[in-house]
KOLNU-428614 format. One record per atom (N, C-alpha, C, O): x, y negated, z negated; chain. Coordinates in nm, 4 decimals, always signed. Layout:
N
@xx=X&yy=Y&zz=Z&unit=A .
...
//
This chain:
107
@xx=+8.4007&yy=-14.2626&zz=-12.1528&unit=A .
@xx=+8.4975&yy=-14.3489&zz=-12.0580&unit=A .
@xx=+8.3900&yy=-14.4936&zz=-12.0436&unit=A .
@xx=+8.4467&yy=-14.6012&zz=-12.0247&unit=A .
@xx=+8.2722&yy=-14.4920&zz=-12.0508&unit=A .
@xx=+8.2238&yy=-14.5992&zz=-12.0492&unit=A .
@xx=+8.2338&yy=-14.6830&zz=-12.1972&unit=A .
@xx=+8.2569&yy=-14.8038&zz=-12.2042&unit=A .
@xx=+8.2163&yy=-14.6121&zz=-12.2896&unit=A .
@xx=+8.2510&yy=-14.7083&zz=-12.4305&unit=A .
@xx=+8.3923&yy=-14.7191&zz=-12.4391&unit=A .
@xx=+8.4274&yy=-14.7966&zz=-12.5281&unit=A .
@xx=+8.4721&yy=-14.6735&zz=-12.3839&unit=A .
@xx=+8.6416&yy=-14.6580&zz=-12.4291&unit=A .
@xx=+8.6819&yy=-14.7826&zz=-12.3205&unit=A .
@xx=+8.7895&yy=-14.8284&zz=-12.3588&unit=A .
@xx=+8.6495&yy=-14.8313&zz=-12.2376&unit=A .
@xx=+8.6634&yy=-14.9146&zz=-12.1646&unit=A .
@xx=+8.5809&yy=-15.0510&zz=-12.1995&unit=A .
@xx=+8.6417&yy=-15.1386&zz=-12.2610&unit=A .
@xx=+8.4376&yy=-15.0737&zz=-12.1607&unit=A .
@xx=+8.3604&yy=-15.1717&zz=-12.1848&unit=A .
@xx=+8.1878&yy=-15.0677&zz=-12.1628&unit=A .
@xx=+8.1476&yy=-14.9648&zz=-12.1084&unit=A .
@xx=+8.1373&yy=-15.1808&zz=-12.2461&unit=A .
@xx=+7.9887&yy=-15.1287&zz=-12.2532&unit=A .
@xx=+7.9294&yy=-15.1919&zz=-12.1084&unit=A .
@xx=+7.8199&yy=-15.1601&zz=-12.0621&unit=A .
@xx=+7.9966&yy=-15.2609&zz=-12.0631&unit=A .
@xx=+7.9321&yy=-15.3545&zz=-11.9526&unit=A .
@xx=+7.9533&yy=-15.3084&zz=-11.8327&unit=A .
@xx=+8.0532&yy=-15.3376&zz=-11.7669&unit=A .
@xx=+7.8396&yy=-15.2147&zz=-11.7848&unit=A .
@xx=+7.8398&yy=-15.1675&zz=-11.6212&unit=A .
@xx=+7.8977&yy=-15.2516&zz=-11.5424&unit=A .
@xx=+8.0139&yy=-15.2210&zz=-11.5155&unit=A .
@xx=+7.8475&yy=-15.3743&zz=-11.4820&unit=A .
@xx=+7.8979&yy=-15.4610&zz=-11.4150&unit=A .
@xx=+8.0396&yy=-15.4974&zz=-11.4218&unit=A .
@xx=+8.0992&yy=-15.5483&zz=-11.3270&unit=A .
@xx=+8.1003&yy=-15.4669&zz=-11.5511&unit=A .
@xx=+8.2276&yy=-15.5258&zz=-11.5588&unit=A .
@xx=+8.3243&yy=-15.3825&zz=-11.4391&unit=A .
@xx=+8.3986&yy=-15.3838&zz=-11.3410&unit=A .
@xx=+8.2538&yy=-15.2703&zz=-11.5380&unit=A .
@xx=+8.3072&yy=-15.1472&zz=-11.4578&unit=A .
@xx=+8.3119&yy=-15.1191&zz=-11.3316&unit=A .
@xx=+8.3990&yy=-15.0639&zz=-11.2644&unit=A .
@xx=+8.1966&yy=-15.1678&zz=-11.3019&unit=A .
@xx=+8.1798&yy=-15.1640&zz=-11.0998&unit=A .
@xx=+8.2553&yy=-15.2888&zz=-11.0470&unit=A .
@xx=+8.2724&yy=-15.3011&zz=-10.9257&unit=A .
@xx=+8.2883&yy=-15.3559&zz=-11.1102&unit=A .
@xx=+8.3848&yy=-15.4758&zz=-11.0477&unit=A .
@xx=+8.5218&yy=-15.4215&zz=-11.0289&unit=A .
@xx=+8.5885&yy=-15.4121&zz=-10.9259&unit=A .
@xx=+8.5527&yy=-15.3832&zz=-11.1678&unit=A .
@xx=+8.6807&yy=-15.2664&zz=-11.1571&unit=A .
@xx=+8.7115&yy=-15.2094&zz=-11.0461&unit=A .
@xx=+8.7918&yy=-15.2304&zz=-10.9553&unit=A .
@xx=+8.6334&yy=-15.1343&zz=-11.0703&unit=A .
@xx=+8.6481&yy=-15.0076&zz=-10.9949&unit=A .
@xx=+8.6350&yy=-15.0535&zz=-10.8080&unit=A .
@xx=+8.7025&yy=-14.9976&zz=-10.7216&unit=A .
@xx=+8.5496&yy=-15.1470&zz=-10.7847&unit=A .
@xx=+8.5859&yy=-15.2115&zz=-10.6540&unit=A .
@xx=+8.6990&yy=-15.2650&zz=-10.6367&unit=A .
@xx=+8.7593&yy=-15.2293&zz=-10.5355&unit=A .
@xx=+8.7664&yy=-15.3685&zz=-10.7289&unit=A .
@xx=+8.8799&yy=-15.4562&zz=-10.7095&unit=A .
@xx=+8.9884&yy=-15.3364&zz=-10.6936&unit=A .
@xx=+9.0802&yy=-15.3462&zz=-10.6122&unit=A .
@xx=+8.9683&yy=-15.1995&zz=-10.7936&unit=A .
@xx=+9.0897&yy=-15.0798&zz=-10.7546&unit=A .
@xx=+9.0786&yy=-15.0568&zz=-10.6060&unit=A .
@xx=+9.1789&yy=-15.0708&zz=-10.5360&unit=A .
@xx=+8.9517&yy=-15.0190&zz=-10.5487&unit=A .
@xx=+8.9517&yy=-14.9296&zz=-10.4247&unit=A .
@xx=+8.9637&yy=-15.0649&zz=-10.2937&unit=A .
@xx=+8.9732&yy=-15.0351&zz=-10.1746&unit=A .
@xx=+8.9616&yy=-15.1874&zz=-10.3348&unit=A .
@xx=+8.9628&yy=-15.2785&zz=-10.2519&unit=A .
@xx=+9.1226&yy=-15.2770&zz=-10.2601&unit=A .
@xx=+9.1618&yy=-15.2793&zz=-10.1435&unit=A .
@xx=+9.2092&yy=-15.2747&zz=-10.3294&unit=A .
@xx=+9.3183&yy=-15.3107&zz=-10.3429&unit=A .
@xx=+9.4150&yy=-15.1540&zz=-10.3023&unit=A .
@xx=+9.5371&yy=-15.1446&zz=-10.2894&unit=A .
@xx=+9.3328&yy=-15.0684&zz=-10.2923&unit=A .
@xx=+9.4063&yy=-14.8846&zz=-10.2041&unit=A .
@xx=+9.3534&yy=-14.9348&zz=-10.1143&unit=A .
@xx=+9.4408&yy=-14.9232&zz=-10.0284&unit=A .
@xx=+9.2361&yy=-15.0059&zz=-10.0469&unit=A .
@xx=+9.2453&yy=-15.0146&zz=-9.9115&unit=A .
@xx=+9.3152&yy=-15.1350&zz=-9.8303&unit=A .
@xx=+9.3086&yy=-15.1569&zz=-9.7093&unit=A .
@xx=+9.3785&yy=-15.2012&zz=-9.9218&unit=A .
@xx=+9.4662&yy=-15.3299&zz=-9.8688&unit=A .
@xx=+9.6188&yy=-15.2654&zz=-9.8577&unit=A .
@xx=+9.6980&yy=-15.3113&zz=-9.7754&unit=A .
@xx=+9.6578&yy=-15.1471&zz=-9.9531&unit=A .
@xx=+9.7855&yy=-15.0980&zz=-9.8947&unit=A .
@xx=+9.7973&yy=-15.0018&zz=-9.8319&unit=A .
@xx=+9.9090&yy=-14.9581&zz=-9.8044&unit=A .
@xx=+9.6628&yy=-14.9314&zz=-9.7845&unit=A .
@xx=+9.6542&yy=-14.8413&zz=-9.6668&unit=A .
@xx=+9.6605&yy=-14.9566&zz=-9.5757&unit=A .
@xx=+9.7793&yy=-14.9587&zz=-9.5435&unit=A .
@xx=+9.6083&yy=-15.0424&zz=-9.5225&unit=A .
@xx=+9.6004&yy=-15.1173&zz=-9.4192&unit=A .
@xx=+9.7327&yy=-15.1793&zz=-9.4046&unit=A .
@xx=+9.7689&yy=-15.1802&zz=-9.2869&unit=A .
@xx=+9.8196&yy=-15.2333&zz=-9.4899&unit=A .
@xx=+9.9294&yy=-15.2523&zz=-9.4860&unit=A .
@xx=+10.0279&yy=-15.1814&zz=-9.3942&unit=A .
@xx=+10.0968&yy=-15.2265&zz=-9.3027&unit=A .
@xx=+10.0126&yy=-15.0228&zz=-9.4574&unit=A .
@xx=+10.1163&yy=-14.9232&zz=-9.4054&unit=A .
@xx=+10.0728&yy=-14.8818&zz=-9.2530&unit=A .
@xx=+10.1346&yy=-14.8155&zz=-9.1696&unit=A .
@xx=+9.9612&yy=-14.9363&zz=-9.2473&unit=A .
@xx=+9.8691&yy=-14.9167&zz=-9.0568&unit=A .
@xx=+9.9084&yy=-15.0140&zz=-9.0214&unit=A .
@xx=+9.9430&yy=-14.9689&zz=-8.9122&unit=A .
@xx=+9.9460&yy=-15.1505&zz=-9.0137&unit=A .
@xx=+9.9932&yy=-15.2634&zz=-8.9763&unit=A .
@xx=+10.1453&yy=-15.2400&zz=-8.9504&unit=A .
@xx=+10.2018&yy=-15.2914&zz=-8.8539&unit=A .
@xx=+10.2080&yy=-15.1612&zz=-9.0393&unit=A .
@xx=+10.3800&yy=-15.1484&zz=-9.0028&unit=A .
@xx=+10.4066&yy=-15.0662&zz=-8.9040&unit=A .
@xx=+10.4988&yy=-15.0607&zz=-8.8226&unit=A .
@xx=+10.2772&yy=-14.9795&zz=-8.9302&unit=A .
@xx=+10.3311&yy=-14.8462&zz=-8.8004&unit=A .
@xx=+10.2537&yy=-14.8737&zz=-8.6719&unit=A .
@xx=+10.3002&yy=-14.8219&zz=-8.5704&unit=A .
@xx=+10.1335&yy=-14.9532&zz=-8.6592&unit=A .
@xx=+10.1183&yy=-15.0162&zz=-8.5458&unit=A .
@xx=+10.1973&yy=-15.1221&zz=-8.4558&unit=A .
@xx=+10.1775&yy=-15.1568&zz=-8.3394&unit=A .
@xx=+10.2944&yy=-15.1620&zz=-8.5501&unit=A .
@xx=+10.3911&yy=-15.2552&zz=-8.4887&unit=A .
@xx=+10.4831&yy=-15.2112&zz=-8.3820&unit=A .
@xx=+10.5252&yy=-15.2718&zz=-8.2835&unit=A .
@xx=+10.5051&yy=-15.0867&zz=-8.4266&unit=A .
@xx=+10.5768&yy=-14.9806&zz=-8.3695&unit=A .
@xx=+10.5194&yy=-14.8687&zz=-8.2358&unit=A .
@xx=+10.5757&yy=-14.7784&zz=-8.1740&unit=A .
@xx=+10.4048&yy=-14.9173&zz=-8.2315&unit=A .
@xx=+10.3400&yy=-14.8319&zz=-8.1176&unit=A .
@xx=+10.3073&yy=-14.9388&zz=-7.9932&unit=A .
@xx=+10.2998&yy=-15.0610&zz=-8.0058&unit=A .
@xx=+10.2908&yy=-14.8671&zz=-7.8781&unit=A .
@xx=+10.3150&yy=-14.9558&zz=-7.7520&unit=A .
@xx=+10.1625&yy=-15.0270&zz=-7.7051&unit=A .
@xx=+10.1460&yy=-15.1121&zz=-7.6177&unit=A .
@xx=+10.0313&yy=-14.9462&zz=-7.8158&unit=A .
@xx=+9.9033&yy=-14.9841&zz=-7.7778&unit=A .
@xx=+9.9056&yy=-15.1291&zz=-7.8359&unit=A .
@xx=+9.9180&yy=-15.1313&zz=-7.9583&unit=A .
@xx=+9.8991&yy=-15.2162&zz=-7.7918&unit=A .
@xx=+9.8871&yy=-15.3978&zz=-7.8190&unit=A .
@xx=+9.7517&yy=-15.4195&zz=-7.9449&unit=A .
@xx=+9.7348&yy=-15.5040&zz=-8.0328&unit=A .
@xx=+9.6702&yy=-15.2957&zz=-7.9001&unit=A .
@xx=+9.5124&yy=-15.2887&zz=-8.0135&unit=A .
@xx=+9.5852&yy=-15.2834&zz=-8.1774&unit=A .
@xx=+9.5532&yy=-15.3525&zz=-8.2741&unit=A .
@xx=+9.6750&yy=-15.1940&zz=-8.1703&unit=A .
@xx=+9.7595&yy=-15.1309&zz=-8.2574&unit=A .
@xx=+9.8456&yy=-15.2010&zz=-8.3178&unit=A .
@xx=+9.8498&yy=-15.1958&zz=-8.4407&unit=A .
@xx=+9.9455&yy=-15.2930&zz=-8.2368&unit=A .
@xx=+9.9894&yy=-15.3798&zz=-8.2558&unit=A .
@xx=+9.9433&yy=-15.4956&zz=-8.3433&unit=A .
@xx=+10.0118&yy=-15.5397&zz=-8.4356&unit=A .
@xx=+9.8152&yy=-15.5456&zz=-8.3070&unit=A .
@xx=+9.7773&yy=-15.6422&zz=-8.3751&unit=A .
@xx=+9.6767&yy=-15.6276&zz=-8.4991&unit=A .
@xx=+9.6230&yy=-15.7214&zz=-8.5579&unit=A .
@xx=+9.6606&yy=-15.4803&zz=-8.5293&unit=A .
@xx=+9.5728&yy=-15.4474&zz=-8.6490&unit=A .
@xx=+9.5794&yy=-15.5549&zz=-8.7554&unit=A .
@xx=+9.4736&yy=-15.5942&zz=-8.8046&unit=A .
@xx=+9.6947&yy=-15.6057&zz=-8.7947&unit=A .
@xx=+9.6780&yy=-15.6765&zz=-8.9554&unit=A .
@xx=+9.5962&yy=-15.8097&zz=-8.9100&unit=A .
@xx=+9.5833&yy=-15.8823&zz=-9.0086&unit=A .
@xx=+9.5399&yy=-15.8633&zz=-8.7998&unit=A .
@xx=+9.5208&yy=-16.0017&zz=-8.7197&unit=A .
@xx=+9.3558&yy=-15.9379&zz=-8.7594&unit=A .
@xx=+9.2794&yy=-16.0186&zz=-8.8124&unit=A .
@xx=+9.3185&yy=-15.8350&zz=-8.7406&unit=A .
@xx=+9.1740&yy=-15.7470&zz=-8.7088&unit=A .
@xx=+9.1377&yy=-15.7606&zz=-8.8478&unit=A .
@xx=+9.0391&yy=-15.8128&zz=-8.9000&unit=A .
@xx=+9.2447&yy=-15.6989&zz=-8.8993&unit=A .
@xx=+9.1836&yy=-15.6779&zz=-9.0515&unit=A .
@xx=+9.1756&yy=-15.7904&zz=-9.1143&unit=A .
@xx=+9.0675&yy=-15.8207&zz=-9.1649&unit=A .
@xx=+9.2817&yy=-15.8729&zz=-9.1249&unit=A .
@xx=+9.2520&yy=-16.0292&zz=-9.2001&unit=A .
@xx=+9.1255&yy=-16.0871&zz=-9.1447&unit=A .
@xx=+9.0490&yy=-16.1335&zz=-9.2292&unit=A .
@xx=+9.0918&yy=-16.0930&zz=-9.0303&unit=A .
@xx=+8.9618&yy=-16.1384&zz=-8.9709&unit=A .
@xx=+8.8428&yy=-16.0419&zz=-9.0344&unit=A .
@xx=+8.7343&yy=-16.0864&zz=-9.0718&unit=A .
@xx=+8.8805&yy=-15.9055&zz=-9.0401&unit=A .
@xx=+8.7248&yy=-15.8565&zz=-9.1528&unit=A .
@xx=+8.7269&yy=-15.9038&zz=-9.2646&unit=A .
@xx=+8.6311&yy=-15.9762&zz=-9.2917&unit=A .
@xx=+8.8399&yy=-15.8821&zz=-9.3791&unit=A .
@xx=+8.8326&yy=-15.8983&zz=-9.4877&unit=A .
@xx=+8.8106&yy=-16.0717&zz=-9.4964&unit=A .
@xx=+8.7575&yy=-16.1082&zz=-9.6012&unit=A .
@xx=+8.8375&yy=-16.1558&zz=-9.4206&unit=A .
@xx=+8.8013&yy=-16.2898&zz=-9.4260&unit=A .
@xx=+8.6833&yy=-16.3354&zz=-9.3891&unit=A .
@xx=+8.6720&yy=-16.4565&zz=-9.4082&unit=A .
@xx=+8.5896&yy=-16.2827&zz=-9.3426&unit=A .
@xx=+8.4423&yy=-16.2213&zz=-9.2547&unit=A .
@xx=+8.4169&yy=-16.3397&zz=-9.1679&unit=A .
@xx=+8.3133&yy=-16.4052&zz=-9.1569&unit=A .
@xx=+8.5280&yy=-16.3538&zz=-9.1104&unit=A .
@xx=+8.5398&yy=-16.3777&zz=-8.9431&unit=A .
@xx=+8.4688&yy=-16.2901&zz=-8.8492&unit=A .
@xx=+8.3878&yy=-16.3325&zz=-8.7667&unit=A .
@xx=+8.5010&yy=-16.1666&zz=-8.8637&unit=A .
@xx=+8.4478&yy=-16.0424&zz=-8.7778&unit=A .
@xx=+8.3485&yy=-15.9518&zz=-8.9011&unit=A .
@xx=+8.3844&yy=-15.8885&zz=-9.0004&unit=A .
@xx=+8.2163&yy=-15.9778&zz=-8.8457&unit=A .
@xx=+8.1147&yy=-15.9217&zz=-8.9227&unit=A .
@xx=+8.0824&yy=-15.7653&zz=-8.8824&unit=A .
@xx=+8.0268&yy=-15.7159&zz=-8.7844&unit=A .
@xx=+8.1494&yy=-15.7017&zz=-9.0166&unit=A .
@xx=+8.1584&yy=-15.5273&zz=-9.0128&unit=A .
@xx=+8.0366&yy=-15.4455&zz=-8.9453&unit=A .
@xx=+8.0244&yy=-15.3468&zz=-8.8728&unit=A .
@xx=+7.9263&yy=-15.5710&zz=-9.0287&unit=A .
@xx=+7.7859&yy=-15.4781&zz=-8.9764&unit=A .
@xx=+7.7580&yy=-15.4351&zz=-8.8581&unit=A .
@xx=+7.7073&yy=-15.3299&zz=-8.8190&unit=A .
@xx=+7.8181&yy=-15.5798&zz=-8.7743&unit=A .
@xx=+7.7727&yy=-15.5770&zz=-8.6275&unit=A .
@xx=+7.8997&yy=-15.4514&zz=-8.4891&unit=A .
@xx=+7.9097&yy=-15.4355&zz=-8.3674&unit=A .
@xx=+7.9579&yy=-15.4035&zz=-8.6008&unit=A .
@xx=+8.0077&yy=-15.3118&zz=-8.5676&unit=A .
@xx=+7.9928&yy=-15.1417&zz=-8.4967&unit=A .
@xx=+8.0675&yy=-15.0564&zz=-8.4486&unit=A .
@xx=+7.8357&yy=-15.1617&zz=-8.5291&unit=A .
@xx=+7.7948&yy=-15.0332&zz=-8.4815&unit=A .
@xx=+7.7864&yy=-14.9746&zz=-8.3728&unit=A .
@xx=+7.7139&yy=-14.8763&zz=-8.3577&unit=A .
@xx=+7.8724&yy=-15.0344&zz=-8.2625&unit=A .
@xx=+7.8945&yy=-14.9326&zz=-8.1459&unit=A .
@xx=+7.9981&yy=-14.8137&zz=-8.1871&unit=A .
@xx=+8.0023&yy=-14.7063&zz=-8.1270&unit=A .
@xx=+8.0922&yy=-14.8518&zz=-8.3126&unit=A .
@xx=+8.1679&yy=-14.7526&zz=-8.3395&unit=A .
@xx=+8.1173&yy=-14.5881&zz=-8.3638&unit=A .
@xx=+8.1672&yy=-14.4824&zz=-8.3252&unit=A .
@xx=+7.9960&yy=-14.6178&zz=-8.4452&unit=A .
@xx=+7.9220&yy=-14.4937&zz=-8.4783&unit=A .
@xx=+7.9167&yy=-14.4456&zz=-8.3830&unit=A .
@xx=+7.9658&yy=-14.3328&zz=-8.3868&unit=A .
@xx=+7.8681&yy=-14.4825&zz=-8.2617&unit=A .
@xx=+7.8480&yy=-14.3768&zz=-8.1553&unit=A .
@xx=+7.9741&yy=-14.3349&zz=-8.0844&unit=A .
@xx=+7.9828&yy=-14.2292&zz=-8.0220&unit=A .
@xx=+8.0566&yy=-14.4092&zz=-8.0951&unit=A .
@xx=+8.1817&yy=-14.3709&zz=-8.0167&unit=A .
@xx=+8.2363&yy=-14.2709&zz=-8.1422&unit=A .
@xx=+8.3310&yy=-14.1998&zz=-8.1085&unit=A .
@xx=+8.1898&yy=-14.2552&zz=-8.2833&unit=A .
@xx=+8.3221&yy=-14.1758&zz=-8.3327&unit=A .
@xx=+8.2261&yy=-14.0781&zz=-8.3424&unit=A .
@xx=+8.2729&yy=-13.9991&zz=-8.4244&unit=A .
@xx=+8.0913&yy=-14.0268&zz=-8.2970&unit=A .
@xx=+8.0345&yy=-13.8832&zz=-8.2811&unit=A .
@xx=+8.0417&yy=-13.8724&zz=-8.1527&unit=A .
@xx=+7.9338&yy=-13.8231&zz=-8.1197&unit=A .
@xx=+8.1017&yy=-13.8883&zz=-8.0650&unit=A .
@xx=+8.1806&yy=-13.8506&zz=-7.9550&unit=A .
@xx=+8.3255&yy=-13.7807&zz=-7.9484&unit=A .
@xx=+8.3600&yy=-13.6750&zz=-7.8955&unit=A .
@xx=+8.4076&yy=-13.8897&zz=-8.0302&unit=A .
@xx=+8.5292&yy=-13.8600&zz=-8.0921&unit=A .
@xx=+8.5368&yy=-13.6838&zz=-8.1669&unit=A .
@xx=+8.6007&yy=-13.5862&zz=-8.1278&unit=A .
@xx=+8.4666&yy=-13.6955&zz=-8.2557&unit=A .
@xx=+8.3984&yy=-13.5969&zz=-8.3609&unit=A .
@xx=+8.4062&yy=-13.4937&zz=-8.2250&unit=A .
@xx=+8.5079&yy=-13.4304&zz=-8.1967&unit=A .
@xx=+8.3153&yy=-13.4902&zz=-8.1686&unit=A .
@xx=+8.2830&yy=-13.3731&zz=-8.1215&unit=A .
@xx=+8.3937&yy=-13.3234&zz=-7.9903&unit=A .
@xx=+8.4040&yy=-13.2040&zz=-7.9619&unit=A .
@xx=+8.4713&yy=-13.4282&zz=-7.9182&unit=A .
@xx=+8.5906&yy=-13.3895&zz=-7.8814&unit=A .
@xx=+8.7189&yy=-13.3528&zz=-7.9454&unit=A .
@xx=+8.8068&yy=-13.2960&zz=-7.8805&unit=A .
@xx=+8.7320&yy=-13.3809&zz=-8.0615&unit=A .
@xx=+8.8153&yy=-13.3434&zz=-8.2007&unit=A .
@xx=+8.7513&yy=-13.2049&zz=-8.1868&unit=A .
@xx=+8.8188&yy=-13.1137&zz=-8.1390&unit=A .
@xx=+8.6389&yy=-13.1865&zz=-8.2214&unit=A .
@xx=+8.5816&yy=-13.0169&zz=-8.2689&unit=A .
@xx=+8.6610&yy=-12.9266&zz=-8.1534&unit=A .
@xx=+8.7292&yy=-12.8324&zz=-8.1939&unit=A .
@xx=+8.6536&yy=-12.9540&zz=-8.0070&unit=A .
@xx=+8.6651&yy=-12.9112&zz=-7.8748&unit=A .
@xx=+8.8086&yy=-12.8647&zz=-7.9276&unit=A .
@xx=+8.8348&yy=-12.7479&zz=-7.9564&unit=A .
@xx=+8.9113&yy=-12.9879&zz=-7.9377&unit=A .
@xx=+9.0257&yy=-12.9590&zz=-7.9721&unit=A .
@xx=+9.0570&yy=-12.8732&zz=-8.0521&unit=A .
@xx=+9.1509&yy=-12.7962&zz=-8.0318&unit=A .
@xx=+8.9804&yy=-12.8713&zz=-8.1617&unit=A .
@xx=+9.0326&yy=-12.7932&zz=-8.2896&unit=A .
@xx=+8.9987&yy=-12.6168&zz=-8.2435&unit=A .
@xx=+9.0710&yy=-12.5241&zz=-8.2801&unit=A .
@xx=+8.8876&yy=-12.6022&zz=-8.1664&unit=A .
@xx=+8.8592&yy=-12.4641&zz=-8.1310&unit=A .
@xx=+8.9347&yy=-12.4028&zz=-8.0311&unit=A .
@xx=+8.9559&yy=-12.2816&zz=-8.0327&unit=A .
@xx=+9.0012&yy=-12.5198&zz=-7.8948&unit=A .
@xx=+9.0870&yy=-12.4805&zz=-7.8108&unit=A .
@xx=+9.2131&yy=-12.4444&zz=-7.8974&unit=A .
@xx=+9.2688&yy=-12.3437&zz=-7.8536&unit=A .
@xx=+9.2714&yy=-12.4969&zz=-8.0044&unit=A .
@xx=+9.3862&yy=-12.4792&zz=-8.0617&unit=A .
@xx=+9.3827&yy=-12.3380&zz=-8.1264&unit=A .
@xx=+9.4687&yy=-12.2524&zz=-8.1053&unit=A .
@xx=+9.2648&yy=-12.3208&zz=-8.2146&unit=A .
@xx=+9.2665&yy=-12.2229&zz=-8.2774&unit=A .
@xx=+9.2641&yy=-12.0878&zz=-8.1982&unit=A .
@xx=+9.3271&yy=-11.9941&zz=-8.2472&unit=A .
@xx=+9.1895&yy=-12.0669&zz=-8.0668&unit=A .
@xx=+9.1953&yy=-11.9537&zz=-8.0031&unit=A .
@xx=+9.3424&yy=-11.9616&zz=-7.9451&unit=A .
@xx=+9.4076&yy=-11.8573&zz=-7.9407&unit=A .
@xx=+9.4018&yy=-12.0891&zz=-7.8971&unit=A .
@xx=+9.5240&yy=-12.0520&zz=-7.8330&unit=A .
@xx=+9.6067&yy=-11.9827&zz=-7.9729&unit=A .
@xx=+9.6302&yy=-11.8642&zz=-7.9491&unit=A .
@xx=+9.6410&yy=-12.0117&zz=-8.0681&unit=A .
@xx=+9.7105&yy=-11.9300&zz=-8.1693&unit=A .
@xx=+9.6629&yy=-11.8178&zz=-8.2020&unit=A .
@xx=+9.7412&yy=-11.7354&zz=-8.2491&unit=A .
@xx=+9.5492&yy=-11.7898&zz=-8.1894&unit=A .
@xx=+9.4585&yy=-11.6587&zz=-8.1764&unit=A .
@xx=+9.5343&yy=-11.5879&zz=-8.0633&unit=A .
@xx=+9.5668&yy=-11.4732&zz=-8.0942&unit=A .
@xx=+9.5677&yy=-11.6235&zz=-7.9512&unit=A .
@xx=+9.6489&yy=-11.5605&zz=-7.8277&unit=A .
@xx=+9.7798&yy=-11.5276&zz=-7.8419&unit=A .
@xx=+9.8292&yy=-11.4238&zz=-7.7980&unit=A .
@xx=+9.8559&yy=-11.6382&zz=-7.9201&unit=A .
@xx=+9.9659&yy=-11.6231&zz=-7.9410&unit=A .
@xx=+9.9887&yy=-11.5300&zz=-8.0885&unit=A .
@xx=+10.1096&yy=-11.5155&zz=-8.1065&unit=A .
@xx=+9.9380&yy=-11.4894&zz=-8.1555&unit=A .
@xx=+9.9429&yy=-11.3926&zz=-8.2088&unit=A .
@xx=+9.9300&yy=-11.2633&zz=-8.1483&unit=A .
@xx=+10.0119&yy=-11.1746&zz=-8.1719&unit=A .
@xx=+9.8259&yy=-11.2462&zz=-8.0666&unit=A .
@xx=+9.8190&yy=-11.1150&zz=-7.9851&unit=A .
@xx=+9.9150&yy=-11.0824&zz=-7.8745&unit=A .
@xx=+9.9232&yy=-10.9750&zz=-7.8150&unit=A .
@xx=+9.9990&yy=-11.2099&zz=-7.8525&unit=A .
@xx=+10.1281&yy=-11.2069&zz=-7.7592&unit=A .
@xx=+10.2375&yy=-11.1827&zz=-7.8527&unit=A .
@xx=+10.3239&yy=-11.1081&zz=-7.8066&unit=A .
@xx=+10.2535&yy=-11.2157&zz=-7.9449&unit=A .
@xx=+10.3631&yy=-11.1631&zz=-8.0638&unit=A .
@xx=+10.3815&yy=-11.0104&zz=-8.0963&unit=A .
@xx=+10.4869&yy=-10.9471&zz=-8.1018&unit=A .
@xx=+10.2312&yy=-10.9598&zz=-8.1199&unit=A .
@xx=+10.2179&yy=-10.8424&zz=-8.1569&unit=A .
@xx=+10.2465&yy=-10.7444&zz=-7.9982&unit=A .
@xx=+10.3003&yy=-10.6340&zz=-7.9897&unit=A .
@xx=+10.2048&yy=-10.8072&zz=-7.9158&unit=A .
@xx=+10.2416&yy=-10.7002&zz=-7.7506&unit=A .
@xx=+10.3883&yy=-10.7129&zz=-7.7556&unit=A .
@xx=+10.4408&yy=-10.6018&zz=-7.7613&unit=A .
@xx=+10.4777&yy=-10.8166&zz=-7.7553&unit=A .
@xx=+10.6173&yy=-10.7736&zz=-7.7710&unit=A .
@xx=+10.6579&yy=-10.7157&zz=-7.8603&unit=A .
@xx=+10.7436&yy=-10.6336&zz=-7.8277&unit=A .
@xx=+10.6259&yy=-10.7217&zz=-8.0096&unit=A .
@xx=+10.6823&yy=-10.6232&zz=-8.0844&unit=A .
@xx=+10.6842&yy=-10.5002&zz=-8.0277&unit=A .
@xx=+10.7878&yy=-10.4345&zz=-8.0179&unit=A .
@xx=+10.5659&yy=-10.4594&zz=-7.9853&unit=A .
@xx=+10.5439&yy=-10.3270&zz=-7.9242&unit=A .
@xx=+10.6244&yy=-10.2812&zz=-7.8300&unit=A .
@xx=+10.6615&yy=-10.1652&zz=-7.8120&unit=A .
@xx=+10.6567&yy=-10.4022&zz=-7.7548&unit=A .
@xx=+10.7162&yy=-10.3703&zz=-7.6031&unit=A .
@xx=+10.8636&yy=-10.2951&zz=-7.6556&unit=A .
@xx=+10.9111&yy=-10.1848&zz=-7.6286&unit=A .
@xx=+10.9194&yy=-10.4238&zz=-7.7555&unit=A .
@xx=+11.0345&yy=-10.3883&zz=-7.7954&unit=A .
@xx=+11.0503&yy=-10.2801&zz=-7.8570&unit=A .
@xx=+11.1659&yy=-10.2382&zz=-7.8596&unit=A .
@xx=+10.9373&yy=-10.1935&zz=-7.9308&unit=A .
@xx=+10.9551&yy=-10.0603&zz=-7.9892&unit=A .
@xx=+10.9971&yy=-9.9429&zz=-7.9047&unit=A .
@xx=+11.0686&yy=-9.8450&zz=-7.9260&unit=A .
@xx=+10.8991&yy=-10.0045&zz=-7.7586&unit=A .
@xx=+10.9035&yy=-9.8845&zz=-7.6504&unit=A .
@xx=+11.0317&yy=-9.8424&zz=-7.6133&unit=A .
@xx=+11.0837&yy=-9.7310&zz=-7.6069&unit=A .
@xx=+11.0993&yy=-10.0355&zz=-7.5741&unit=A .
@xx=+11.2081&yy=-10.0358&zz=-7.4793&unit=A .
@xx=+11.3406&yy=-9.9950&zz=-7.5775&unit=A .
@xx=+11.4529&yy=-10.0043&zz=-7.5280&unit=A .
@xx=+11.3280&yy=-9.9589&zz=-7.6888&unit=A .
@xx=+11.4450&yy=-9.9282&zz=-7.7794&unit=A .
@xx=+11.4098&yy=-9.7507&zz=-7.7948&unit=A .
@xx=+11.5066&yy=-9.6780&zz=-7.8170&unit=A .
@xx=+11.3136&yy=-9.7069&zz=-7.7862&unit=A .
@xx=+11.2816&yy=-9.5569&zz=-7.7968&unit=A .
@xx=+11.3244&yy=-9.4956&zz=-7.6386&unit=A .
@xx=+11.3106&yy=-9.3760&zz=-7.6129&unit=A .
//
């Protein structure tokens, strides 16, 4: 692939970066459209925050607090996933019991 497009690795990396940034901008546009429909004010102004990040007004490197918050959110989501999985297992057991009960009632 390298020789088919270019032998200049720097140029290829620039092309890949441009493509990924274009993808990110498209996703940000969708998030912005959806955010405008939300009742949460922070989400309604997503496009402004994203524009500030892209233009360098907001230094993304200084947003380290998000990592700590994300670790807590991941643990919370894992608990929700486990609770949901347990709920589905219990629902399956309940369905089986209901089927057995119906069989006994017909006999």
